[in-house]
C-alpha positions as CSV (number, residue, x, y, z in Angstrom):
1,M,21.2,107.9,-125.5
2,G,22.6,109.1,-122.3
3,I,26.1,109.0,-121.1
4,E,25.5,105.8,-118.9
5,H,25.3,104.0,-122.3
6,I,28.7,105.2,-123.3
7,I,30.5,104.4,-120.0
8,Y,28.7,101.1,-119.3
9,P,27.7,99.5,-122.6
10,R,25.2,96.7,-122.7
11,P,26.9,93.5,-122.2
12,V,26.9,90.9,-125.1
13,E,27.0,87.7,-123.1
14,E,23.5,86.0,-122.7
15,Y,24.3,85.1,-119.2
16,I,26.8,87.2,-116.8
17,Y,28.2,84.9,-113.8
18,L,30.8,85.3,-111.3
19,K,33.6,82.7,-110.9
20,K,33.8,81.3,-107.5
21,V,37.1,79.4,-106.5
22,P,36.7,76.3,-104.5
23,T,39.2,76.4,-101.6
24,G,39.0,73.0,-100.2
25,E,38.2,74.1,-96.7
26,K,35.8,72.7,-94.3
27,C,32.7,74.6,-93.1
28,P,32.8,75.0,-89.4
29,E,29.0,75.3,-89.1
30,C,27.7,72.4,-91.4
31,G,30.8,70.4,-92.1
32,S,30.6,70.8,-96.1
33,N,33.7,71.0,-98.1
34,N,31.9,73.1,-100.7
35,V,33.6,76.6,-99.8
36,S,34.3,79.1,-102.2
37,R,36.3,82.4,-102.5
38,Y,34.8,85.1,-104.7
39,P,34.5,89.0,-104.6
40,V,31.8,90.9,-103.0
41,I,30.6,94.5,-102.1
42,C,29.6,94.8,-98.6
43,S,29.4,97.2,-95.6
44,L,33.1,96.7,-95.5
45,G,33.6,97.8,-98.8
46,A,35.2,95.6,-101.8
47,K,36.3,92.4,-100.3
48,M,37.1,88.9,-101.3
49,V,34.7,86.4,-99.1
50,V,35.3,82.9,-98.3
51,K,31.6,81.4,-98.0
52,C,30.1,78.0,-97.7
53,Q,28.2,77.5,-100.6
54,D,25.5,75.0,-98.8
55,C,24.8,77.0,-95.3
56,L,26.1,80.3,-96.5
57,C,28.3,80.9,-93.6
58,A,31.0,83.6,-94.2
59,L,34.2,82.1,-93.0
60,R,36.1,85.4,-93.4
61,Y,36.6,88.5,-95.4
62,E,39.7,89.3,-97.1
63,T,41.4,92.3,-98.5
64,P,41.8,91.5,-102.5
65,A,45.3,91.6,-103.7
66,P,46.2,94.0,-106.3
67,S,46.5,91.2,-108.9
68,E,42.8,90.3,-108.5
69,N,41.6,93.4,-109.9
70,W,38.9,93.9,-107.5
71,P,37.1,96.4,-107.5
72,P,37.4,97.1,-111.3
73,Y,38.0,100.8,-110.1
74,Q,40.4,102.4,-107.8
75,P,38.6,105.0,-105.5
76,V,40.1,108.2,-104.7
77,T,39.8,107.6,-100.9
78,D,41.5,103.9,-101.1
79,G,43.4,103.5,-98.1
80,W,42.3,106.4,-96.2
81,E,41.4,105.8,-92.5
82,A,38.0,106.3,-91.7
83,S,36.8,109.2,-89.4
84,I,33.9,110.1,-87.3
85,A,31.4,112.3,-89.3
86,G,30.9,115.3,-87.0
């Protein structure tokens, strides 16, 4: 048994799912009202995305509030300005 089993135990749930919160907004691309907000990890880092669930158009990416507990960890470099590697 490696350390990864101690830090990240096997889930006990049969299915793991993500709670997507409907926003009630209208998609500018397809006109659908099926728009939800949920956490994602992307090239911009840990964000909350507001996205159409029908055409997958991303309306916007938002910085998560501290109360949303996303990401579930706090990186040491959180809040640091990015610099050009040289």
